GUGU-9977 format. One record per residue (C-alpha): x, y, z. Coordinates in steps of 0.1 Angstrom, whole numbers. Each point is the difference from the previous one (the first is absolute). Layout:
# residues N
       u       v       w
       X       Y       Z
...
***
This chain:
# residues 428
       u       v       w
    -772    -866   -1117
     -10      13     -33
      25      10     -21
       2      15     -36
       7     -21     -31
      36      16      -1
       6     -14      37
     -18     -34      -3
      24      -5     -29
      28       5      19
      -7     -23      28
      17     -30     -17
      32      19     -10
       2      12      36
      -4     -34      16
      29     -11     -21
      21      29       9
     -10      -1      34
      12     -41       3
      34      11     -16
       8      26      23
      -6     -24      31
      27     -27     -19
      24       4      30
     -25       9      29
     -25     -27     -10
       7     -24      29
     -20      29      22
     -27      -1     -20
     -35     -21      -9
     -22       0     -26
     -37     -10      -7
     -21       1     -32
     -36       0       1
     -21     -14     -28
     -30      19       0
       1      -9     -39
     -13     -37      10
     -32      12      18
     -29     -14     -21
     -23      28       7
      25      28      -3
     -16      13     -35
     -35      -1      15
       6      11      33
      29      33      -8
      -7      14      36
      13     -31      18
      33       5     -20
       1      38      12
      -5     -13      36
      27     -22      -3
      25      23     -16
      -9      26      26
       6     -25      28
      32      -8     -10
      12      37      -9
      -7       7      37
      20     -30      15
      31      12     -24
      -3      38      10
      -2     -14      37
      32     -25      -4
      17      27     -24
      -2     -29     -26
       5       4     -41
     -33      -7     -14
      -2      -6     -39
     -35      -2     -17
       6     -23     -30
     -21       4     -34
     -18     -34       9
     -14      15      32
      25     -23      21
      19      21      27
      37      -6       8
      11       9      36
      38       7       9
       6       3      35
      27      -4      28
       3     -32      21
     -12      21      30
     -36       1     -12
      -2     -37     -10
     -25      -4      31
     -22      29     -14
       0      -5     -35
      -9     -38       8
     -31       7      20
      -9      23     -23
      -2     -25     -29
     -17     -23      23
     -29      29       7
      -2       6     -40
      -7     -40      -8
     -27       4      29
     -15      29     -17
       0     -15     -37
      -8     -37      14
     -37       4     -18
      19       0     -36
      -5     -31     -15
      40      -2      -4
       0     -10      37
     -27     -25      -3
      15     -18     -31
      39       0       7
      14     -24      24
      27      21      12
     -15      30      -3
      21      22      24
      30     -12     -15
     -11       7     -37
     -15      35       6
      32      12      17
      38      -7      -3
      28       8      24
      34       1     -12
      33       7      22
      25      23     -22
      29     -15      20
      -5     -36     -13
     -25       6     -30
      13      32     -17
       6     -11     -33
     -32     -14       0
     -18      34       9
      25      17     -26
     -16     -24     -28
     -34       3      11
       0      40      -3
      20      -2     -31
     -29     -25     -13
     -27      30      12
      16      28     -23
       3     -26     -28
     -37      -8       8
      -9      34      -1
      15      11     -32
     -17     -31     -16
     -30      14      12
       3      37     -13
      11     -12     -32
     -34     -21      -3
     -20      30      11
      12      21     -25
      -1     -23     -26
     -41      -2       8
       4      39       3
      12       1     -40
     -31     -21     -10
     -31      16     -11
     -25       1      24
     -36     -17      -7
     -33      21      -3
     -32      -7      12
     -23     -14     -22
     -29      24     -13
     -31      -6     -13
      15       8     -36
      27     -24       5
     -28     -28       7
     -18       8     -32
      29      -4     -19
      11     -31      16
     -34     -17      -2
       5       5     -39
      33     -12       0
      -9     -30      20
     -27     -13     -29
      29       0     -22
      32     -11      18
      18     -34      -4
      -6     -14      36
      25     -25      -4
      26      22       5
     -13      12      33
     -11     -37      15
      19     -17      20
      -2     -36      19
      11     -10      30
      -1     -33      15
     -17     -11      32
      20     -28      13
      -1     -31      22
      36      -9      17
      12     -36      -4
      17     -22      22
      34      15     -12
     -14      36       5
      -4       7     -35
     -31      18     -13
     -23     -20     -22
     -24      25     -18
     -34      -8       2
     -16      29     -22
       8      33      -9
     -14      33       6
     -13      24     -27
       6      36       4
       7      34     -17
      35      14       8
     -14      38      13
      34       8      -4
       5      -9     -33
     -35      18     -10
      13      32      15
      27      -2     -16
     -15      -9     -34
     -32      20      -1
       5      26      27
      41       7       1
       4      27      28
     -34      -4      20
      -6     -13      33
     -30     -27      -5
      -1      -7      34
      -6      33      13
     -36      -1       5
     -17     -33      11
     -33       7     -18
      16       8     -30
      22     -30       0
     -30     -24       8
     -19      13     -32
      28      -7     -20
       5     -33      13
     -36     -10     -10
      10      14     -33
      31     -26       0
     -21     -27       8
     -21       3     -32
      30       2     -20
      14     -31      19
     -33     -19      -5
       0       6     -40
      37      -8       0
      -6     -33      16
     -33      -8     -21
      22       7     -33
      34     -15      11
       9     -30     -13
      33      -7      17
      -5     -34      18
      15      15      31
     -31      16       8
     -22     -32      -4
       7     -17      32
       8      11      36
       1      34       9
     -14      27      24
     -15      31      -8
       1      33      21
     -35      19     -11
     -22      26      14
     -39     -17       8
     -14      25     -21
      21     -12     -29
     -14     -35       7
     -35      13      -6
      10      19     -32
     -12     -20     -33
      35      -5     -12
       6     -24      32
     -31     -16     -13
      12      -6     -33
      35     -13       8
     -21     -22      27
     -19     -14     -31
      32     -11     -16
      11     -20      30
     -10     -36       6
      -5      -9      39
      37     -19       0
      17      32     -11
     -22      21      23
       4     -28      27
      43      13      -4
      -6      36       2
       1      19      31
     -18      34       6
      23      24      25
     -21      27      16
       9      26      19
     -19       4      39
      -4      36      -5
     -17      -8     -33
     -21     -25      17
      -9      19      31
     -11      34     -22
     -29     -23      -7
      -3     -34      17
     -34      -5     -16
      12       2     -36
      30     -20       8
     -23     -28      15
     -18       2     -33
      31      -4     -22
      15     -27      27
     -32     -23      -8
       3       3     -39
      38      -5       0
      -1     -32      19
     -31      -9     -18
      22      -1     -33
      31     -16      17
      20      23       9
      25       8      33
       0      29      21
      29      15      16
       0      28      24
      29      27      -6
      12      26      20
       0     -12      33
      28      10      23
      10      -9      38
     -23      30      12
     -32     -12     -20
       4     -36       6
     -19      -7      30
     -31      17     -16
      -4     -24     -32
     -20     -29      -1
      12     -22     -29
     -29     -24       6
     -27      23       2
      10      19     -31
       3     -32     -20
      37       4     -12
      21     -30      -3
      33      19       3
      12      31      19
      31      25     -10
      20      12      33
      24      23      -6
      36      -2       9
      14      24      20
      32       8      25
     -25       4      27
     -17     -31      -6
      26     -23      19
       0      25      28
     -39      -1       5
      -5     -36      -5
      28      -5      26
      -9      30      24
     -24      10      30
     -30      -3     -25
       9     -35     -18
     -27     -20      14
     -28      22     -17
      20      -2     -35
       6     -37       4
     -35      -7      10
     -11      20     -34
      24     -15     -20
     -14     -41      13
     -34      18      -8
       4       5     -30
      24     -31      -9
      38       7      -5
      -3     -27     -29
     -23      21     -18
      20      34       0
      24      11     -23
      32      21      14
       2      25     -25
      28      30      -6
      26     -27      15
      36      20      -3
      22     -25      20
       6     -32      13
     -15      12      32
     -35      -3     -14
       2     -33     -12
      14     -11      34
     -27      17      20
     -29     -12     -24
      13     -37       5
      -3       4      40
     -33      16      -5
     -13     -32     -21
      -2      27     -29
      10     -22     -33
      -7      27     -30
      23      27      -6
       2      28     -27
      27      28      -6
      35      10     -16
      17     -24      23
     -18     -26     -15
       6      13     -32
      38      -1       7
      -1     -34      11
     -16     -15     -32
      25     -13     -17
     -17     -21     -26
     -35       9     -20
     -28     -25       6
     -28       0     -31
     -36      13      11
     -13     -34      -2
      20     -13      25
     -10      30      21
     -35      -7      -3
       4     -36       8
      20       8      30
     -26      29      12
     -30     -31      -2
      19     -26      16
      13      23      28
     -33      15       6
     -15     -34      -1
      27     -11      24
     -10      27      25
     -37      -2      -2
       1     -34      11
      23       8      28
     -22      27      12
     -31     -19       0
     -14     -18      28
       3     -39       1
     -39      -7      -2
      -3      26     -31
       1     -11     -36
      27      24     -19
     -15      10     -34
      29       2     -29
***
């Protein structure tokens, strides 16, 4: 089934030419488009794709059908009406073999969405238009790939580069590289209401400003070391910044080692308890698990000083292994992904939903939201806090950080009261 890049490039045009040749005899032919591209495990399990392609290729050969292997991994099969029964049976076998893919658990009419039959006698124009669209889509993809190839590739960061960037960080103007992204609660009209803003250094801006042409993500350990240096610069910047927007509710994604540094203690001394109570410290789970004893010490210090803790970097895979309450965190960030819905509605939905209930969905921030699908699913699961580019696009008007701070305090207070047993007093 494997084809050279030149042969692969010709497949969409070959399909279009084949359909055009069948204009007069179309009533004798049928076609089926097999949407292998819709399989959720396609990238993770490429061997499944190879098996599926081989199966269809054998069926095509046996029935003297024309098979076209498209650029997006879909297959298009054109065959004579006499082979309809055999082809239909092959499609059903293919679905049975691939049934473990989350797509078949998440899609209500999975088979109908996985492959589509066409009668060239009645639907010739639709098939012709579809083939033409595939040619155009392939051309656009080729153009995009060509554009990427013309762009300079980033080189891995080296220790020499690291020394240079460390020095540059101490003198850099972080205001040009610092971003703010709102964490929002959805109101009754479906509009986002910012509760607080996460402050973070844009690593892309950092690279383009201080290390153009370098890949700062190539070595995870050097990258981790670099983030600790950025933490120190960010803490110093926060301590000296007189921007009123930083005086109220915000969250800070930071390394545990940085919380133990003199720079953080200096910043902490500048804050009264009321201000500390509106600051959320976001900690990566991998940083916590790297040294749990160190985290437990930091946790007690942060809680004693009045900060709130948010666990970050959690996916649907790691969620069942996270105990928010035992870790002493008030919030938890669950990363939205395209596979989250299929997992939450698939065969393993009970374990994932149980895990969500254990951490309390009202204490979860669904982050990296890129579409309304994330908001809709979050609402069904009882999640009330969202963050991501989709929310940024929805925000049509700005509110002051003072208002955001008040909303955060009020919302968390409402939430603690709602979560507390009736016979327990709720602290303010």
